[in-house]
C-alpha positions as CSV (number, residue, x, y, z in Angstrom):
1,M,0.3,-0.2,-0.1
2,V,1.0,3.4,-1.0
3,I,-0.8,6.9,0.9
4,D,0.6,10.0,-0.7
5,F,0.3,12.3,2.0
6,R,1.0,15.9,0.2
7,M,-1.0,16.2,-3.1
8,R,-2.7,19.0,-4.1
9,P,-5.1,17.9,-6.8
10,P,-6.3,19.3,-9.7
11,A,-9.7,19.6,-8.7
12,K,-12.7,22.4,-8.2
13,G,-11.9,25.1,-5.9
14,W,-7.8,24.2,-6.3
15,E,-7.1,26.6,-9.1
16,T,-6.3,29.1,-6.8
17,M,-3.2,27.6,-5.7
18,N,-1.3,28.5,-8.8
19,M,0.3,25.7,-9.1
20,H,-1.7,23.7,-12.0
21,G,-1.2,24.6,-15.7
22,P,1.8,24.3,-18.3
23,K,2.6,28.0,-17.0
24,R,2.4,28.0,-13.5
25,N,4.8,28.3,-11.1
26,V,6.3,24.7,-10.7
27,H,7.5,25.5,-14.3
28,I,9.9,28.1,-13.3
29,Y,12.9,28.3,-11.7
30,P,14.2,26.5,-9.4
31,C,11.2,24.2,-8.8
32,N,11.0,22.6,-12.1
33,S,14.6,21.2,-11.5
34,P,16.5,18.9,-14.3
35,G,15.0,15.7,-14.7
36,T,11.5,16.8,-13.5
37,L,8.8,15.4,-16.5
38,P,5.9,16.8,-17.7
39,I,2.9,15.5,-15.6
40,A,-0.2,15.6,-17.7
41,S,-2.9,15.6,-15.3
42,S,-1.6,18.7,-13.9
43,D,-0.7,20.7,-16.8
44,Q,-5.1,19.7,-18.3
45,Y,-5.6,20.5,-15.1
46,S,-7.9,17.1,-14.7
47,M,-9.4,14.7,-12.0
48,S,-9.4,11.3,-14.4
49,L,-6.1,11.8,-15.7
50,L,-4.6,12.2,-11.7
51,I,-6.7,9.1,-10.6
52,Q,-4.3,7.4,-13.7
53,E,-1.7,8.8,-12.4
54,M,-2.4,7.8,-9.5
55,N,-3.3,4.0,-10.2
56,E,-0.1,3.8,-13.0
57,A,2.0,5.2,-9.6
58,G,1.2,2.4,-7.6
59,I,-0.5,5.0,-5.0
60,D,-3.7,4.0,-3.5
61,K,-4.7,7.1,-1.4
62,A,-3.6,10.4,-0.5
63,V,-4.2,13.6,1.8
64,A,-5.4,16.5,0.7
65,L,-3.4,19.5,1.6
66,G,-5.0,22.6,1.9
67,R,-2.8,25.9,1.3
68,N,-3.3,29.9,3.0
69,T,-0.9,32.2,2.4
70,G,-0.3,36.1,0.9
71,T,2.2,33.7,-1.3
72,I,2.6,33.5,-4.9
73,W,1.7,30.0,-4.4
74,G,-1.8,31.0,-4.3
75,Y,-4.0,29.5,-1.9
76,V,-7.1,27.4,-1.6
77,K,-10.3,27.7,0.7
78,N,-11.3,24.8,3.5
79,E,-14.3,24.6,1.9
80,A,-13.1,22.6,-1.3
81,V,-11.1,21.3,-0.2
82,A,-13.2,18.7,2.1
83,N,-15.0,18.7,-1.1
84,V,-12.5,17.0,-3.0
85,V,-12.4,14.6,-0.3
86,K,-16.9,14.1,-0.3
87,E,-16.3,13.3,-4.0
88,Y,-13.4,11.1,-4.2
89,P,-13.8,9.5,-1.5
90,D,-12.2,6.2,-3.2
91,T,-9.0,8.2,-3.5
92,F,-8.5,11.1,-1.0
93,I,-9.2,9.5,3.0
94,A,-8.5,12.7,3.8
95,G,-8.1,15.9,4.3
96,F,-6.4,19.2,5.6
97,G,-7.0,22.7,6.2
98,S,-5.3,25.5,6.6
99,V,-5.2,28.8,8.4
100,D,-3.3,32.2,7.8
101,P,-1.5,34.2,10.8
102,A,-2.2,37.2,8.8
103,A,-6.1,37.2,8.9
104,G,-5.6,37.2,13.1
105,I,-5.3,35.0,15.5
106,R,-8.6,34.9,16.8
107,N,-10.3,33.9,13.2
108,C,-8.1,31.7,12.3
109,V,-8.4,30.1,15.9
110,D,-11.7,30.1,14.5
111,E,-11.5,28.7,11.2
112,V,-9.9,25.8,12.7
113,Q,-13.0,25.0,14.6
114,H,-14.9,25.6,11.5
115,A,-12.9,23.4,9.0
116,V,-12.4,19.8,11.0
117,K,-15.3,20.4,13.7
118,E,-18.2,21.5,10.6
119,L,-16.1,20.5,7.8
120,G,-14.5,16.6,8.7
121,C,-10.6,18.0,8.2
122,R,-8.2,15.9,9.7
123,G,-5.6,18.5,10.7
124,I,-4.4,22.2,9.6
125,V,-2.0,23.3,8.0
126,I,0.0,26.3,8.8
127,E,3.0,28.3,6.5
128,P,4.3,30.6,9.3
129,G,7.1,31.6,7.0
130,A,4.8,32.5,4.3
131,S,2.3,34.8,6.3
132,T,2.7,38.7,6.6
133,P,4.9,39.2,8.6
134,A,6.9,36.5,8.5
135,L,7.2,34.5,11.6
136,Y,9.1,31.2,13.7
137,P,6.6,28.4,14.3
138,N,6.8,28.6,17.5
139,A,5.8,32.3,17.5
140,A,3.7,32.9,20.4
141,Q,1.4,34.3,18.6
142,L,0.7,30.9,16.7
143,Y,0.1,29.1,20.3
144,P,-3.4,29.6,20.4
145,I,-4.2,27.6,16.9
146,Y,-2.0,25.0,17.9
147,D,-4.0,25.2,21.3
148,R,-6.8,24.5,19.7
149,C,-5.5,21.7,17.1
150,V,-3.8,20.4,20.3
151,E,-7.8,20.1,21.6
152,L,-9.7,18.6,18.4
153,G,-7.3,16.3,17.9
154,A,-6.1,17.8,14.6
155,V,-2.6,17.0,13.1
156,I,-0.5,19.5,12.5
157,V,1.7,20.4,9.3
158,V,3.9,23.1,9.4
159,S,6.0,24.3,5.7
160,L,8.9,24.8,6.4
161,S,11.7,25.4,3.1
162,H,13.8,27.5,1.4
163,F,10.9,29.1,-0.5
164,L,9.0,29.7,2.5
165,G,10.3,32.5,4.6
166,P,12.5,35.4,4.3
167,D,16.2,33.3,4.8
168,V,16.5,30.3,6.0
169,S,16.8,30.9,10.1
170,F,13.2,30.2,9.4
171,Q,13.5,26.4,8.1
172,D,15.4,26.0,11.0
173,P,13.9,22.6,12.8
174,T,14.9,23.9,16.5
175,Y,11.5,26.0,16.4
176,M,9.2,22.9,16.0
177,Q,11.2,21.2,18.5
178,R,10.3,23.7,21.4
179,V,6.6,23.6,19.9
180,C,6.5,20.0,20.5
181,H,8.6,20.5,23.7
182,D,5.4,22.8,23.9
183,F,2.5,20.8,23.2
184,P,3.7,17.5,23.8
185,K,-0.1,15.7,23.1
186,G,0.5,17.1,19.8
187,K,1.1,15.5,16.7
188,F,3.5,17.7,14.3
189,V,4.4,17.6,10.5
190,I,7.0,19.1,9.0
191,A,5.7,19.6,5.5
192,H,9.4,20.2,2.5
193,A,11.0,18.4,5.9
194,S,12.9,21.8,7.0
195,F,15.2,22.0,4.1
196,P,17.8,22.8,3.8
197,H,18.5,22.4,7.5
198,I,18.8,18.4,7.0
199,L,20.4,16.3,9.3
200,P,19.5,18.5,12.0
201,A,15.6,18.0,10.8
202,I,15.9,14.4,11.1
203,A,18.0,14.8,14.7
204,A,14.6,16.3,15.7
205,C,12.4,13.8,14.7
206,I,14.3,11.7,15.8
207,A,14.5,13.4,19.3
208,E,10.7,14.3,19.6
209,K,8.3,11.9,19.9
210,N,5.9,13.6,18.1
211,L,7.5,14.9,15.5
212,W,7.4,13.7,12.1
213,L,9.1,15.3,8.5
214,I,7.4,15.1,4.9
215,P,11.6,15.2,2.7
216,D,8.7,15.1,-0.6
217,T,10.6,15.9,-3.4
218,Y,14.3,17.1,-1.6
219,M,14.2,12.5,-1.5
220,A,12.6,11.8,-4.6
221,A,13.9,14.3,-6.9
222,A,17.7,13.4,-7.5
223,S,18.8,17.1,-9.0
224,Y,18.4,18.7,-5.5
225,P,21.1,18.5,-3.0
226,G,21.1,15.8,-0.2
227,T,18.8,12.8,-1.1
228,K,20.8,10.8,0.6
229,L,20.9,12.1,3.1
230,W,17.3,11.1,3.8
231,A,17.9,7.6,2.9
232,E,20.2,7.3,5.3
233,G,18.0,9.0,7.4
234,I,15.2,7.0,7.3
235,N,17.6,3.7,7.3
236,Y,18.6,5.2,10.9
237,V,15.3,5.9,12.2
238,Q,14.1,2.7,10.9
239,G,11.6,3.7,8.8
240,R,9.9,5.7,11.9
241,H,8.8,9.6,12.7
242,M,9.0,10.4,8.3
243,V,6.2,9.9,6.2
244,F,5.4,9.6,2.4
245,G,4.4,12.2,0.2
246,T,5.0,13.3,-4.3
247,A,4.5,17.2,-2.8
248,Y,2.3,17.2,-6.4
249,P,2.1,19.1,-8.1
250,Y,6.3,19.7,-7.7
251,L,7.1,15.7,-9.6
252,G,4.8,13.2,-10.9
253,L,3.7,10.7,-8.9
254,K,5.7,7.4,-10.7
255,Q,8.5,9.7,-10.8
256,S,8.2,10.2,-6.9
257,I,8.1,7.2,-6.6
258,D,10.8,5.6,-8.3
259,G,12.8,8.5,-7.2
260,V,11.8,6.2,-3.8
261,K,12.5,2.9,-4.7
262,R,15.6,3.5,-5.6
263,F,17.6,3.4,-2.4
264,G,16.6,-0.3,-1.8
265,F,14.8,0.8,1.9
266,R,14.4,-2.5,3.3
267,K,11.0,-3.7,3.3
268,E,9.9,-2.6,6.3
269,Y,11.2,0.7,6.7
270,Y,9.6,0.8,3.1
271,D,6.2,-0.3,4.2
272,L,6.5,2.2,7.2
273,Y,7.9,4.9,5.0
274,M,5.4,4.9,2.7
275,Y,2.1,4.2,4.3
276,K,2.1,3.3,8.1
277,N,3.3,6.0,9.7
278,A,0.6,7.9,7.4
279,L,-2.2,5.4,9.5
280,E,-0.5,5.8,12.5
281,L,-0.8,10.2,12.1
282,L,-4.2,9.7,11.6
283,E,-5.6,7.0,13.7
284,M,-6.5,5.1,10.9
């Protein structure tokens, strides 16, 4: 079984994410890394092609992760996240809503309540470095959001990478460790796995029982620097606390699967990374 824990589908209501299509942001340097193959479902904005590509790649289920920031990457309303899960129940096992701290913390807390309790979202995505002003993951303004997520049992995905913040200090996983200490009952996932802070991120997920990483394209795309470090990390943690996600449409589904398989993981580690850890996070 394979679960893609980080997908942004070409579904109705997701057009505002500015990621799909032949001239969208994922085709612009540095996202269009050498060796990246065309993705028909994204270029043609087709759910039927996406499902076909999932079948061809051997991906059984996906988690639709929303986005809500004022960046060039756009946004998607939480209602659209919930709708794609309802419309394609055989494809998506969960949807995660999102909040932007720039909207005001009270509004964010209310939106978390709405997304989880009313829309049925299983988690919430936050991109603190991409907010206005940019925030570190342990900023005091974010704690009421984390607190409500923990209270509702929602998984918290914090996106950290060199694209999301005014400088690379905003991706330092040390800040997420502090959050994990302050919310020991929470489940925190770092999307993009704090790239470029690869070794510190691996160390953080070893140290913190409530922290997971999604290396996504930074491990699967062979042209990215440091891909072998992620593979070494998975072997070192024996497949624990890391979760497979494609970050589609940054990289095609089959290309993402092939990018993982090239490392030749032991079956038990591969299974944990590709789906078992995801099921644990979702309590399924």
